[in-house]
C-alpha positions as CSV (number, residue, x, y, z in Angstrom):
1,M,-107.2,-35.8,13.8
2,N,-107.3,-34.9,17.4
3,N,-104.1,-33.5,18.8
4,Q,-102.3,-33.6,15.5
5,K,-100.1,-30.7,14.6
6,F,-99.8,-29.4,11.0
7,F,-97.2,-26.9,9.8
8,F,-97.9,-24.6,6.9
9,T,-95.9,-22.0,5.0
10,V,-97.1,-19.0,3.1
11,T,-95.2,-16.9,0.5
12,D,-96.1,-13.4,-0.5
13,K,-98.3,-15.0,-3.2
14,G,-100.1,-17.6,-1.0
15,L,-100.1,-20.9,0.8
16,N,-97.4,-23.2,-0.6
17,F,-97.1,-26.1,1.9
18,V,-99.1,-28.0,4.6
19,S,-97.2,-30.7,6.4
20,S,-98.3,-34.2,7.1
21,P,-100.0,-34.6,10.5
22,G,-97.4,-35.0,13.2
23,K,-94.4,-34.3,10.9
24,Y,-92.0,-31.4,11.2
25,L,-91.7,-28.3,9.1
26,S,-88.5,-29.7,7.6
27,E,-90.8,-31.9,5.5
28,I,-91.1,-28.9,3.2
29,F,-87.6,-29.7,1.8
30,D,-89.0,-32.9,0.3
31,F,-91.0,-30.5,-2.0
32,Y,-88.7,-27.6,-2.4
33,P,-85.2,-29.0,-2.0
34,E,-83.4,-26.7,-4.5
35,N,-83.7,-23.7,-2.2
36,R,-83.1,-25.5,1.1
37,Y,-80.4,-23.1,2.3
38,E,-82.0,-20.0,0.9
39,Y,-85.3,-20.3,3.0
40,Q,-86.0,-17.8,5.7
41,F,-88.9,-18.8,8.0
42,L,-90.5,-15.9,9.8
43,Y,-93.6,-16.2,12.0
44,D,-95.8,-13.3,11.2
45,E,-99.4,-13.5,12.3
46,T,-100.4,-10.7,10.0
47,V,-99.4,-12.9,7.1
48,T,-100.5,-16.3,8.4
49,G,-103.5,-15.4,10.4
50,D,-106.1,-15.7,7.6
51,Y,-104.7,-19.1,6.6
52,L,-104.7,-20.3,10.2
53,D,-108.3,-19.1,10.5
54,E,-109.4,-21.1,7.4
55,L,-107.7,-24.2,8.6
56,T,-109.1,-23.8,12.1
57,D,-112.6,-23.3,10.7
58,Y,-112.2,-26.5,8.6
59,F,-111.3,-28.5,11.7
60,D,-114.2,-26.8,13.6
61,K,-116.5,-27.9,10.8
62,K,-117.3,-24.3,10.0
63,R,-115.7,-24.4,6.6
64,K,-116.0,-26.9,3.7
65,K,-114.0,-25.0,1.0
66,F,-110.8,-23.0,1.2
67,E,-110.7,-19.6,-0.4
68,L,-107.3,-18.2,0.2
69,P,-104.7,-18.1,-2.6
70,L,-102.1,-20.9,-3.2
71,D,-98.6,-20.4,-4.5
72,L,-97.5,-23.4,-6.4
73,D,-95.8,-21.6,-9.3
74,D,-92.4,-23.1,-8.4
75,Y,-93.6,-26.6,-8.0
76,G,-95.2,-29.2,-10.2
77,T,-95.9,-29.8,-13.9
78,K,-98.8,-28.6,-16.0
79,L,-100.5,-32.0,-15.5
80,Q,-100.0,-31.9,-11.8
81,H,-101.5,-28.4,-11.5
82,E,-104.5,-29.6,-13.6
83,V,-104.9,-32.6,-11.2
84,W,-104.6,-30.4,-8.1
85,S,-107.2,-28.0,-9.5
86,E,-109.6,-30.9,-10.2
87,I,-109.1,-32.3,-6.7
88,Q,-110.2,-29.0,-5.3
89,K,-113.6,-29.5,-7.0
90,I,-114.3,-32.7,-5.1
91,P,-117.2,-31.8,-2.7
92,Y,-116.6,-31.9,1.0
93,G,-117.4,-35.3,2.4
94,Q,-117.3,-37.1,-1.0
95,T,-114.7,-39.1,-2.8
96,M,-113.5,-39.7,-6.4
97,T,-111.5,-42.5,-7.8
98,Y,-108.1,-42.1,-9.4
99,K,-109.6,-43.3,-12.6
100,Q,-112.4,-40.6,-12.5
101,L,-109.9,-38.0,-11.7
102,A,-107.8,-39.0,-14.7
103,E,-110.9,-38.8,-16.9
104,N,-111.8,-35.4,-15.5
105,V,-108.4,-33.9,-16.5
106,G,-108.7,-35.5,-20.0
107,R,-106.1,-38.2,-19.4
108,K,-108.1,-41.4,-18.9
109,R,-105.2,-43.6,-19.8
110,A,-102.7,-41.7,-17.6
111,I,-103.9,-43.0,-14.2
112,R,-100.4,-43.5,-12.9
113,P,-99.2,-39.9,-13.6
114,V,-102.4,-38.6,-12.1
115,A,-102.0,-40.8,-9.0
116,H,-98.4,-39.5,-8.8
117,A,-99.7,-35.9,-8.8
118,V,-102.1,-36.8,-6.0
119,A,-99.2,-38.3,-4.0
120,I,-96.9,-35.3,-4.4
121,N,-99.5,-32.7,-3.4
122,P,-97.6,-30.2,-1.2
123,V,-100.8,-28.6,0.3
124,L,-102.6,-31.3,2.3
125,I,-106.1,-30.6,3.5
126,V,-106.5,-27.5,1.3
127,I,-106.0,-29.5,-1.9
128,P,-108.0,-32.4,-0.4
129,C,-106.2,-35.4,-2.0
130,H,-107.5,-37.5,0.9
131,R,-110.8,-37.5,-1.1
132,V,-109.2,-39.5,-3.9
133,V,-109.6,-43.3,-3.4
134,R,-109.0,-46.5,-5.4
135,A,-111.7,-47.9,-7.6
136,N,-111.8,-51.2,-5.6
137,G,-113.1,-49.3,-2.5
138,D,-109.7,-49.2,-0.7
139,I,-108.9,-45.7,0.5
140,G,-105.3,-45.9,-0.9
141,D,-102.2,-44.4,0.4
142,Y,-101.7,-40.9,1.8
143,R,-98.6,-38.8,2.6
144,G,-100.0,-38.4,6.1
145,G,-100.5,-42.1,6.5
146,K,-103.6,-44.3,5.9
147,E,-104.9,-43.7,9.4
148,S,-104.9,-40.0,8.8
149,K,-106.6,-40.3,5.5
150,K,-109.3,-42.6,7.0
151,A,-109.7,-40.1,9.9
152,L,-110.1,-37.1,7.5
153,L,-112.7,-39.0,5.4
154,E,-114.7,-40.0,8.5
155,F,-114.4,-36.5,9.9
156,E,-115.9,-35.0,6.7
157,Q,-118.7,-37.6,6.5
158,K,-119.7,-37.2,10.1
159,P,-122.7,-34.8,10.4
160,V,-122.2,-31.6,12.3
161,E,-123.4,-32.0,15.8
162,K,-126.4,-29.7,16.4
163,Q,-126.1,-27.2,19.2
164,S,-128.9,-25.5,21.0
165,L,-129.3,-21.9,19.8
166,I,-130.6,-20.9,23.3
167,K,-128.4,-21.7,26.1
168,K,-130.1,-22.8,29.3
169,L,-129.5,-20.1,31.8
170,P,-129.9,-20.8,35.5
171,L,-133.0,-19.1,36.6
172,P,-132.9,-17.1,39.9
173,K,-134.7,-18.4,42.9
174,L,-138.0,-16.7,43.4
175,S,-136.6,-14.9,46.5
176,Q,-133.9,-13.4,44.4
177,L,-136.5,-11.6,42.3
178,G,-137.3,-9.2,45.1
179,K,-140.8,-10.5,45.4
180,P,-140.8,-13.1,48.1
181,D,-144.5,-13.4,48.1
182,L,-144.7,-15.0,44.6
């Protein structure tokens, strides 16, 4: 995921879109086409700062779960919302099959509609649809591309590198201590 740019949008209710890696903000119109000419995009750090902090913390391996509100009221069906809610319960670094996901939302025979809900998730990363894989072990498709999905799965499964709590400080030379006879 190195050097990949993500765009995200926030309404007054919460996060409503995270782009595919390397795509442009205009990808939002694939999800919200009806208001295409009514949108007004304003950059306001006081609104987006907390969202950016959580996403940054995720990519810095300081966060495993997102806590800020989502605004998906104008997008998706009841089933899709149930699927997205269930996806958010998949633990960091773990995966679930489409079949398991369908069973968890009480629709064990509706694997295709459940898979469709996964595919049209407008909030990548935060609703971690990259954690949903095929039963045969294949990682499956991903809006951001299979390579991005694979990279996210590997990123989450890679242990956090330990860092020393005490930084090694250069010690002064004995003559710098003011006691040359030591």
